[in-house]
Steps between C-alpha positions, in 0.01 A plus 500: 500500500638184331827567676333432835326172404815314600418594860222236487777248568515627858147400610517173302825395670377626836180295479683185387762546772238556773287208383791253502626620839150478650469142368826411671400666829162327490626149425839483673633603835832690518782255429261254334560353156342296224737280300420536129796347312853380578622860458205721596279554805241755599597638840386771738795718593474833679790711370586776746813609312581623155592307189537130591428583864808722524545645850172348621630463856550871549216733595655797319493300177123458528465877510742549210327235285165667562592864438768465231257329258248779569764753392586293191132470403457876534805563280380246239156662481652846454743376232225314315266800503748781432740347247436357156656156504504234230230236539734213597665708773157614623398133515809422707435785745127428530580134569736600782234738631225235484702245695616755755139602573408138577789450740457841664137413568612185685762685703258770607214258576691203649851628574643241261465376143334167428720281276383162375680373190784270604736350241780269609743226407552245775561705815594816309209746491465822305342752740120487480336777299157623382319656202613851591863382510463344154365827362779706661762257366347513152512881507861512618614240244317679218656832602849348516454327165386825339793693648751236390345483152511880476864512618600231248314678221666833591845335506449357150378827353799705620 
């Protein structure tokens, strides 16, 4: 039973992601922004593509970026339930799962993902992102770190 407590991350991230996106949709119109600092603004961007808006101009991409995450979420759930995985790796996979659920919800409900965190330097902007994206990025970085650490440890022991 304790092994499944980590799944509580999913509803927590989902609720935080939905709440922040609803605040943005309520207080800004698409394309609107609120200047916060010299390097950060809160914006309302509708992302129809994948990561960083990749392929957003193509209708087929919208379909791919809706159904591919559904497949990934299904695989993650099966892996997390069926296999015994170390806690840190479970945390990484559950984080990816939690963020994916938030963005899938947007794609199914609105046809796009609401992004709102905009960091920049002068005219150079990092693509806007949201809470779900942060959680996915955390999970991927944690997984990569763990894999690299494991590979380095295995290389030293042989």
